[in-house]
C-alpha positions in Angstrom: -21.0 -1.6 -14.0 -18.7 -3.8 -11.9 -16.4 -1.7 -9.8 -13.7 -4.3 -9.0 -10.1 -3.3 -9.1 -9.4 -5.1 -12.3 -12.3 -3.7 -14.3 -10.9 -2.3 -17.6 -13.9 0.1 -18.0 -13.0 2.0 -14.8 -10.0 4.2 -15.5 -7.8 4.6 -12.4 -5.2 7.1 -11.6 -1.9 5.4 -10.7 -0.3 6.0 -7.4 2.7 8.2 -7.6 5.7 7.5 -5.3 8.9 9.5 -4.8 11.9 7.8 -3.5 14.1 9.8 -1.1 17.3 9.1 0.8 17.6 12.0 3.2 20.9 12.8 4.9 19.4 15.3 7.4 16.2 16.5 9.0 16.5 19.6 6.8 15.0 17.6 4.0 11.7 17.2 5.9 10.1 20.2 4.2 10.6 18.7 0.7 9.0 15.4 1.9 6.0 17.3 3.3 5.6 19.2 0.0 5.6 15.8 -1.8 2.9 14.5 0.5 0.8 17.6 -0.1 0.9 16.8 -3.8 -1.0 13.5 -3.1 2.2 11.5 -3.8 3.6 8.7 -1.6 7.1 8.4 -0.4 9.5 5.6 -0.1 12.1 6.6 2.5 15.6 5.1 2.7 16.9 6.3 6.1 20.2 4.4 6.2 22.2 7.7 5.8 20.7 9.2 8.9 21.9 8.9 12.5 19.5 7.3 15.0 18.5 10.6 16.6 17.7 12.4 13.3 16.0 9.3 12.0 13.6 9.2 15.0 13.0 13.0 14.7 12.1 12.7 11.0 9.8 9.7 11.6 8.1 11.5 14.4 7.6 14.6 12.2 6.3 12.5 9.2 4.1 10.5 11.5 2.3 13.6 12.5 2.0 14.7 8.9 0.5 11.3 7.9 -2.1 11.7 10.6 -3.1 15.2 9.5 -3.2 14.1 5.8 -4.9 10.7 6.4 -1.9 8.9 5.0 -0.5 5.5 6.1 3.2 5.0 7.2 4.7 1.5 7.3 8.1 0.1 7.9 9.2 -2.1 5.0 12.8 -3.0 6.2 15.2 -1.9 8.9 15.9 1.5 7.4 13.0 1.8 4.8 9.5 3.2 5.2 6.6 3.8 2.9 4.1 6.6 3.2 1.0 6.4 1.0 -2.3 8.4 0.7 -5.3 7.0 2.6 -6.9 5.7 -0.7 -4.0 3.4 -1.4 -3.8 0.0 0.2 -0.4 -1.4 0.8 -0.4 -5.1 0.0 2.2 -7.8 -0.4 1.9 -7.8 -4.2 1.5 -4.1 -4.9 -0.7 -1.1 -4.4 -4.4 -0.8 -5.2 -6.2 2.5 -5.5 -9.7 3.4 -4.2 -9.5 1.2 -1.1 -10.0 2.3 2.5 -6.9 3.6 4.2 -4.9 1.4 6.5 
């Protein structure tokens, strides 16, 4: 059986993403729980001041290493965190690929 990403015979679980726009570092626990559920996050950090933004990114950066997730900046104030089995590409997300 062909095991290419577009193979209709191979059912694939869709990646799940939560979109969060935290106002404070206190919301980090919720984000960590989301990651532990094998979900990705899209973070909009424009509501956070520079100090708390950096603190949150440092914290989530550590969590991504422990969980084998990838974290990438997608705009000045937006980041995406995905499980290691999800490749982030220009035209979308593809499951069952090596982590970034």
